[in-house]
C-alpha positions as CSV (number, residue, x, y, z in Angstrom):
1,F,0.0,0.0,0.0
2,F,1.2,3.5,-0.5
3,S,-0.8,7.0,0.1
4,L,-1.2,10.0,-1.7
5,P,-2.3,13.2,-0.6
6,T,-5.2,14.9,-2.6
7,S,-5.7,18.6,-3.4
8,K,-8.1,18.7,-0.5
9,G,-5.3,17.2,1.9
10,Y,-7.2,13.8,2.4
11,Q,-5.0,10.7,2.1
12,H,-5.9,7.8,-0.4
13,E,-4.5,4.7,0.1
14,Y,-3.6,2.6,-3.1
15,L,-3.0,-1.1,-3.5
16,C,0.1,-0.9,-6.1
17,C,-0.6,-4.3,-7.6
18,K,-3.9,-3.5,-8.7
19,M,-2.7,-1.5,-11.4
20,S,-3.5,-3.3,-14.6
21,T,-2.6,-2.8,-18.3
22,G,-5.6,-4.6,-19.7
23,V,-3.5,-7.3,-21.0
24,V,-5.0,-10.7,-20.9
25,V,-3.4,-14.2,-21.2
26,Q,-4.5,-16.3,-24.2
27,D,-6.2,-19.6,-23.2
28,E,-3.4,-21.6,-25.2
29,V,-1.0,-20.3,-22.7
30,S,-2.9,-21.9,-19.8
31,D,-3.9,-25.1,-21.6
32,Q,-0.3,-25.7,-22.5
33,F,1.1,-24.9,-19.3
34,Q,-1.1,-27.6,-17.7
35,D,0.1,-30.1,-20.2
36,F,3.8,-29.0,-19.5
37,K,3.3,-29.3,-15.7
38,L,1.8,-32.7,-16.0
39,K,4.2,-33.9,-18.5
40,K,1.5,-34.6,-21.0
41,G,1.6,-34.3,-24.7
42,E,4.6,-32.8,-26.6
43,Q,7.8,-32.9,-24.2
44,L,9.1,-29.6,-23.7
45,R,12.0,-27.9,-21.7
46,Y,10.5,-24.2,-21.8
47,F,8.2,-21.6,-23.2
48,I,8.9,-18.1,-24.0
49,Y,6.0,-15.7,-24.1
50,K,5.6,-12.3,-25.6
51,I,2.9,-9.7,-25.6
52,G,1.2,-9.7,-29.0
53,K,1.3,-7.0,-31.5
54,D,-2.2,-5.7,-30.5
55,K,-0.8,-5.2,-27.1
56,K,-3.7,-6.8,-25.6
57,S,-2.8,-10.4,-24.9
58,I,0.1,-12.6,-24.0
59,E,1.0,-15.4,-26.3
60,I,3.3,-18.2,-26.5
61,E,6.3,-17.3,-29.0
62,K,8.7,-20.0,-28.7
63,K,8.7,-23.5,-27.3
64,G,11.9,-25.4,-26.4
65,T,12.0,-29.2,-27.0
66,I,13.1,-31.4,-24.1
67,D,16.8,-31.7,-25.6
68,K,17.2,-28.0,-25.3
69,T,19.2,-26.5,-22.4
70,Y,19.0,-23.6,-20.0
71,D,21.7,-21.9,-22.4
72,D,19.2,-22.2,-25.2
73,F,16.5,-20.7,-23.3
74,V,18.7,-17.7,-22.6
75,A,19.7,-17.6,-26.3
76,D,16.0,-17.2,-27.1
77,L,15.5,-14.2,-25.2
78,P,15.9,-11.1,-27.3
79,E,18.7,-8.8,-26.2
80,N,16.5,-5.4,-26.3
81,D,13.1,-6.5,-26.0
82,C,11.0,-7.9,-23.0
83,R,9.7,-11.5,-22.7
84,Y,8.3,-13.9,-20.0
85,G,9.8,-17.3,-19.8
86,L,9.0,-20.6,-18.0
87,I,11.5,-23.4,-17.8
88,E,12.0,-26.6,-16.1
89,V,15.3,-26.3,-14.5
90,E,17.3,-29.7,-13.7
91,F,19.7,-30.0,-11.0
92,E,21.1,-31.8,-8.2
93,T,20.4,-30.7,-4.7
94,D,23.0,-30.4,-1.9
95,D,22.4,-34.0,-0.9
96,N,22.9,-35.3,-4.3
97,R,19.2,-35.9,-5.5
98,E,18.5,-35.3,-8.9
99,T,15.3,-33.0,-9.2
100,S,13.8,-30.1,-11.3
101,K,11.7,-27.1,-10.5
102,L,9.6,-24.9,-12.8
103,V,11.0,-21.3,-12.9
104,F,9.2,-18.2,-14.1
105,I,11.5,-15.5,-15.5
106,S,10.4,-12.1,-16.2
107,W,13.0,-10.7,-18.8
108,N,12.9,-6.9,-18.9
109,P,16.2,-5.7,-20.0
110,D,17.7,-2.4,-19.2
111,T,18.4,-1.9,-23.0
112,A,14.6,-2.2,-24.0
113,S,12.6,0.8,-24.6
114,V,10.6,2.4,-21.7
115,R,7.1,1.7,-23.2
116,P,7.4,-2.3,-23.4
117,K,9.3,-2.2,-20.2
118,M,6.4,-0.6,-18.5
119,L,3.9,-3.0,-20.4
120,Y,5.6,-6.1,-19.4
121,S,6.0,-5.1,-15.9
122,G,2.2,-4.1,-15.5
123,S,1.0,-7.2,-17.1
124,K,3.2,-9.9,-15.2
125,E,0.9,-10.6,-12.6
126,A,-1.6,-11.8,-15.5
127,I,0.7,-14.5,-16.6
128,K,1.8,-15.4,-13.1
129,A,-1.9,-16.1,-12.3
130,A,-2.3,-18.2,-15.6
131,L,0.8,-20.3,-14.6
132,N,-0.5,-21.3,-11.2
133,G,1.7,-23.5,-9.4
134,V,5.0,-22.0,-10.3
135,G,6.8,-21.2,-7.1
136,I,10.1,-19.7,-8.3
137,H,9.8,-16.2,-9.8
138,I,12.9,-14.4,-11.1
139,N,13.1,-10.8,-12.4
140,A,16.1,-10.3,-14.8
141,T,17.3,-6.9,-16.4
142,D,20.6,-8.0,-17.9
143,Y,22.4,-11.2,-18.9
144,S,24.3,-11.5,-15.7
145,E,21.3,-12.0,-13.7
146,L,20.5,-15.0,-16.0
147,D,23.8,-16.8,-15.3
148,F,23.0,-20.2,-14.3
149,E,25.5,-21.0,-11.6
150,A,25.7,-17.5,-10.1
151,S,21.9,-16.3,-10.2
152,I,19.5,-19.2,-11.0
153,L,20.9,-22.2,-9.3
154,P,21.2,-20.8,-5.9
155,V,17.6,-19.6,-6.0
156,V,16.2,-23.0,-7.2
157,K,18.4,-24.9,-4.6
158,R,16.3,-22.9,-1.9
159,F,13.1,-24.4,-3.1
160,A,14.6,-28.1,-3.3
């Protein structure tokens, strides 16, 4: 919450997260996510999502097949434009168990234009709601924040 004074001196409280861009998530995103989560149908490693040209809906831009790696996922993110991503990260826990976690990444690079950065930031809650059950959310603004060993692995290991 935050408060703003009005011209008459009254304080109004606002819930910052309620601000909406009006962008909706296409049904295909939710449907394919459910299959992905349950490992049904097409076997995939990741999805890259974008806001469509109409600036009104979030759609699937790319899918990474099961043989793709985390590095392939990062390479599929545009250098100077925003995207959302969902990837299944496989790793070994500190007690040597093989496991995996679903990770949502909001890619909002510093080099992107202001307008898309605001649109993606303001629409992030809509896609997070559609990807129900993903517990790890990472915000990245440059490639160093996507470094697997230094940035991603320590976060996912906390949830193992």
